[in-house]
DRENPATOR-399003 format. One line per 2 residues: number of its first residue (from 1); their letters; for each residue x, y, z of N, C-alpha, C. Coordinates in steps of 0.05 Angstrom, whole numbers. Each point is the difference from the previous one (the first is absolute). Layout:
! DRENPATOR-399003
NUM> a> X,Y,Z,X,Y,Z,X,Y,Z; ... .
END
This chain:
! DRENPATOR-399003
1> mn> -834,-271,1342,13,23,-13,-21,18,-12; 0,26,8,-20,18,-9,5,9,-29 .
3> sl> -20,13,-12,2,8,-28,21,21,-5; 6,16,21,20,21,-3,28,-12,-3 .
5> st> 6,-20,17,26,-14,-1,3,-15,-26; -21,-12,-9,1,-14,-26,5,19,-23 .
7> tk> -12,23,1,5,20,-22,29,10,0; 11,4,24,28,8,1,19,-20,-11 .
9> il> -5,-26,7,16,-21,-10,-2,-2,-31; -24,2,-10,-4,-1,-29,13,23,-14 .
11> nk> 0,23,12,13,23,-12,30,-3,-1; 11,-12,21,29,-5,1,8,-20,-21 .
13> ll> -17,-22,-2,6,-20,-20,-2,11,-28; -20,18,-4,-3,13,-27,25,17,-6 .
15> ll> 9,15,19,24,17,-4,25,-17,-6; 3,-22,15,23,-17,-5,-2,-13,-28 .
17> sl> -25,-7,-8,-3,-12,-26,6,20,-22; -9,25,3,5,20,-19,31,6,-2 .
19> fa> 13,0,23,29,5,0,14,-23,-14; -7,-25,6,12,-23,-13,-5,1,-30 .
21> ff> -24,8,-8,-7,2,-29,18,21,-13; 3,22,13,16,22,-11,29,-9,-3 .
23> it> 11,-13,20,28,-10,-1,3,-20,-23; -20,-18,-3,1,-20,-22,0,14,-27 .
25> iv> -17,20,-4,-2,14,-25,27,14,-7; 11,13,21,26,14,-5,22,-20,-7 .
27> ha> 1,-22,14,20,-21,-6,-4,-11,-28; -25,-5,-7,-5,-10,-27,8,20,-22 .
29> qe> -5,26,5,9,20,-19,30,1,-2; 14,-3,22,29,0,-1,11,-24,-15 .
31> et> -13,-23,4,9,-24,-15,-5,4,-30; -24,11,-6,-7,5,-28,20,19,-13 .
33> sq> 7,22,15,19,20,-10,27,-13,-5; 8,-17,19,26,-14,-3,0,-19,-24 .
35> ki> -23,-13,-5,-1,-18,-22,0,15,-27; -13,23,0,0,16,-25,28,12,-6 .
37> kk> 11,12,21,26,14,-3,23,-19,5; 5,-18,-19,20,-20,3,28,9,-8 .
39> fv> 1,22,-16,26,9,-11,5,29,6; 25,8,-1,8,28,4,17,8,-24 .
41> fm> -8,23,-12,15,11,-22,16,24,10; 26,-1,-5,19,20,10,16,14,-22 .
43> pq> -11,20,-13,16,16,-19,20,17,16; 26,0,-8,20,14,14,21,12,-18 .
45> gg> 15,19,10,22,12,-14,21,9,20; 25,3,-8,20,9,19,28,2,-12 .
47> vn> 19,0,17,28,4,-8,16,-25,8; 22,-5,-15,18,-22,7,29,10,0 .
49> fs> 17,-14,14,28,6,2,15,-26,-6; 16,0,-22,12,-25,-8,31,3,-2 .
51> kf> 13,-23,2,29,0,0,10,-27,-8; 20,-1,-18,13,-25,-7,15,-11,24 .
53> vd> -1,-26,4,14,-12,23,30,4,-1; 12,-1,-24,29,2,-2,10,28,-6 .
55> ep> -17,21,4,10,27,-3,20,6,22; 22,15,-6,19,8,21,-14,17,21 .
57> qs> 8,-4,24,-11,15,22,14,27,3; -14,21,-10,12,27,2,-23,20,2 .
59> dd> 7,24,6,-20,21,4,-14,7,-27; 14,-5,-22,-12,6,-26,-18,-21,-11 .
61> lr> 1,-24,12,-16,-23,-10,-20,-9,21; -21,15,3,-21,-7,19,-25,-11,-15 .
63> fr> -20,-6,15,-25,-9,-12,-11,22,-19; -9,-9,-23,-11,19,-20,-31,0,2 .
65> tg> -12,22,-7,-29,3,4,-15,-6,-26; -22,-15,3,-18,-6,-22,-29,2,10 .
67> yq> -18,-12,-15,-28,1,7,-15,-25,-10; -24,-5,11,-17,-21,-10,-29,7,4 .
69> ig> -17,-12,-17,-29,4,2,-13,-25,-9; -21,-8,15,-14,-25,-8,-21,-7,21 .
71> fy> -4,-26,5,-21,-8,19,6,-28,11; -11,-6,23,-1,-26,12,-29,-9,2 .
73> vr> -4,-26,0,-26,-12,7,5,-21,21; -15,0,22,4,-21,20,-27,-9,11 .
75> nn> -1,-24,11,-24,-10,12,-3,13,28; -25,6,7,-6,15,25,-2,-19,23 .
77> sn> 24,-10,9,1,-18,24,26,5,14; 3,-12,23,24,4,16,25,-13,-12 .
79> vy> -4,-22,-14,22,-13,-16,-7,4,-29; 17,12,-15,-8,8,-27,23,-3,-20 .
81> aq> -9,0,-26,19,2,-23,-4,28,-11; 22,12,-10,-2,28,-10,17,2,-25 .
83> pg> -11,-8,-23,14,4,-26,-5,29,-9; 17,9,-19,-3,27,-10,14,3,-27 .
85> vf> -4,24,-12,13,7,-25,8,29,3; 26,7,-5,10,27,2,17,7,-24 .
87> ys> -2,25,-9,19,11,-19,20,16,16; 26,-5,-3,20,13,16,23,9,-17 .
89> rq> 13,21,11,26,9,-11,20,0,23; 22,-13,-4,21,0,21,26,9,-12 .
91> gn> 14,17,15,26,10,-10,23,-13,16; 20,-9,-15,23,-12,13,26,14,-9 .
93> qm> 17,6,19,26,12,-6,18,-22,-10; 14,6,-22,19,-19,-12,27,12,-5 .
95> ig> 20,-17,0,27,8,-6,11,-18,-22; 12,12,-21,11,-16,-21,26,12,-10 .
97> id> 13,-13,-19,25,8,-12,-4,6,-29; 7,24,-9,-2,7,-28,21,-16,-16 .
99> ei> -10,-15,-20,18,-18,-15,21,15,-16; -5,26,-7,19,15,-16,20,15,17 .
101> ss> -10,15,20,18,16,16,9,-14,26; -13,-23,6,6,-14,25,-6,16,25 .
103> et> -16,21,-3,-8,16,23,-24,-12,13; -2,5,26,-23,-10,15,-25,17,-5 .
105> iq> -22,-13,-6,-25,14,-5,-19,-6,23; -13,20,10,-19,-3,22,-26,14,-7 .
107> gn> -22,-13,3,-25,13,-7,-24,-17,9; -24,12,-4,-24,-13,9,-14,-12,-24 .
109> vd> -12,-24,4,-15,-14,-21,-28,-5,11; -21,9,-15,-27,-5,8,-13,-23,-15 .
111> fn> -11,-18,15,-13,-24,-11,-30,2,4; -16,-3,-22,-29,-2,2,-9,-29,1 .
113> mv> -18,-6,18,-7,-28,4,-30,-3,6; -10,-24,-5,-26,-9,10,6,-21,22 .
115> rv> -9,6,24,6,-17,23,-26,-15,7; 3,-26,6,-23,-16,9,7,-13,26 .
117> pv> -6,13,23,5,-12,26,-21,-20,7; 7,-21,15,-19,-19,10,7,-5,30 .
119> yf> -15,14,17,6,-1,29,-20,-17,15; 10,-11,23,-17,-15,18,5,11,28 .
121> gm> -22,5,15,4,13,25,-22,-5,21; 3,15,22,-20,-1,22,-8,29,7 .
123> ki> -25,3,9,-10,26,8,-8,-2,29; 10,19,16,-7,2,28,-11,28,4 .
125> ln> -27,1,6,-14,26,1,3,13,-28; 12,24,-1,4,14,-25,28,-2,-11 .
127> ir> 17,-17,13,28,-3,-8,4,-25,-16; 14,2,-23,5,-22,-17,31,-5,-2 .
129> iy> 7,-26,1,28,-7,-5,0,-22,-21; 20,0,-18,-1,-19,-22,28,-5,-11 .
131> sg> 2,-20,-17,25,-7,-14,-8,-15,-25; 19,-1,-19,-6,-15,-24,18,9,-23 .
133> ps> -2,-14,-23,17,7,-23,-13,22,-16; 17,12,-17,-10,19,-20,14,-6,-27 .
135> fs> -14,3,-21,10,-5,-27,-1,25,-16; 23,10,-9,2,25,-14,8,-4,-29 .
137> fl> -14,14,-18,5,-3,-29,9,27,-11; 24,0,-11,12,25,-10,-14,9,-26 .
139> tk> -9,25,-1,-13,11,-23,16,21,-15; 18,15,14,15,21,-13,23,8,18 .
141> iq> 22,9,-14,22,13,14,4,28,-10; 1,19,17,3,28,-8,28,5,-10 .
143> dn> 4,21,-16,26,7,-10,20,3,23; 24,-10,-4,20,0,21,28,3,-11 .
145> pf> 19,8,16,28,5,-9,15,-25,-8; -11,-24,5,13,-25,-6,-8,-12,-26 .
147> gl> -21,12,-13,-10,-12,-24,-15,-26,5; -9,-4,24,-13,-25,8,-29,0,-11 .
149> di> -8,-22,-13,-27,-2,-10,-13,-26,10; -25,-4,-8,-15,-22,11,12,-28,-7 .
151> dd> 15,-1,-22,12,-25,-8,24,-8,18; 10,20,15,22,-6,18,-9,-10,28 .
153> cr> -26,-2,3,-11,-7,27,-18,-24,-2; -5,-11,23,-19,-22,2,-28,11,-3 .
155> ka> -17,-15,-13,-27,9,-5,-18,-5,25; 7,-19,16,-16,-6,24,19,-6,23 .
157> iv> -7,10,24,16,-4,24,-19,-7,23; 11,-13,20,-16,-9,23,12,12,26 .
159> gl> -18,8,18,8,11,25,-16,-13,23; 11,2,24,-14,-9,24,-6,24,18 .
161> ni> -25,3,8,-9,24,15,-9,-7,28; 5,19,18,-12,0,26,-12,28,4 .
163> gg> -22,2,14,-12,26,3,-24,0,19; -12,23,2,-23,3,17,-15,25,-7 .
165> gf> -23,3,12,-16,24,-5,-22,2,21; -15,22,-2,-23,3,18,-22,16,-15 .
167> ni> -24,-3,10,-23,13,-12,-13,19,20; -7,24,-10,-16,19,15,-24,8,-16 .
169> wi> -23,-8,8,-25,5,-15,3,-12,-28; -2,17,-21,3,-11,-27,28,4,-11 .
171> fs> 19,7,17,27,6,-10,19,-23,9; 21,-4,-16,20,-20,7,28,11,-4 .
173> fd> 18,-11,16,29,8,-3,16,-26,2; 19,-4,-19,17,-24,0,29,8,-4 .
175> vn> 17,-16,12,29,2,-4,11,-28,-3; 17,-4,-20,12,-27,-2,29,2,-12 .
177> ye> 15,-21,5,28,0,-9,3,-25,-17; 11,4,-24,5,-23,-18,29,-6,-2 .
179> fg> 6,-26,4,27,-10,-4,1,-13,-28; 17,12,-18,2,-11,-27,12,-28,0 .
181> lt> -12,-19,-14,10,-27,-1,14,-6,-27; -7,16,-20,13,-4,-26,12,26,-10 .
183> rl> 20,-2,-17,14,24,-10,-18,16,-19; 2,26,2,-15,18,-18,15,4,-27 .
185> th> 26,3,2,17,2,-24,20,-22,0; 14,-3,-22,19,-21,-2,27,6,14 .
187> vn> 4,26,6,25,8,12,-3,8,29; -24,8,8,-5,8,28,-18,-21,14 .
189> sr> 1,1,26,-14,-20,15,-29,7,6; -10,-13,20,-28,3,7,-5,28,12 .
191> an> -25,9,-2,-8,26,10,-19,-4,24; 6,14,22,-18,1,23,-16,25,-1 .
193> il> -26,-2,8,-18,23,-3,-17,4,25; 0,24,10,-18,8,22,-22,17,-11 .
195> sf> -26,-8,6,-23,14,-12,-19,9,21; -12,24,-5,-21,11,17,-24,6,-17 .
197> nl> -23,-10,8,-25,4,-16,-22,12,17; -16,17,-12,-23,12,14,-24,-3,-20 .
199> gl> -23,-8,11,-23,-4,-18,-26,-4,15; -18,-15,-13,-26,-6,11,-3,-28,9 .
201> nl> -20,-5,17,-6,-27,10,-30,-4,-3; -9,-11,-23,-28,-1,-8,-10,-29,2 .
203> kl> -19,-4,17,-12,-27,3,-21,-5,-22; 1,-23,-13,-18,-6,-22,-18,-23,7 .
END
């Protein structure tokens, strides 16, 4: 084998070695990045639409609009836990009977709450699906035509949620539906809530 052939072979081996070294460095950096960024912080806000389960089905008694703002924290993996804390206001249409006039009273009642959802889910590419319970703690009831106050309601309620979301760059979008498992008031039944949230997806 002449010196020219030997030099060509050595050059090829050198190029292959440099390429393998480069791939190894990139892979190591990716692993290091994944080890550092173990969690995702998701501050979000949005609107909700709530309705008591036992409300009469009529055109005047539809889902009422509210809002929520808060955050989720989840582990940065394909199978994850996603707890969160949200401050929310939800409005529910109610019907009652005036004790003096015996007339029917219809109006909206707004409930202020601190919600603590605890979700478990899977991530496929940028799409997330999840389910889990939420625990809501009543903090205030707005003035209403029924004279309903915080002492007339349960201080804590439980719901079961299903939902999903997706991430685009540093942004996140989530939608979930909550099935009320416990009564919010002593006279009305459970409340179901549809929520839409928009926020950030920040890896920590």
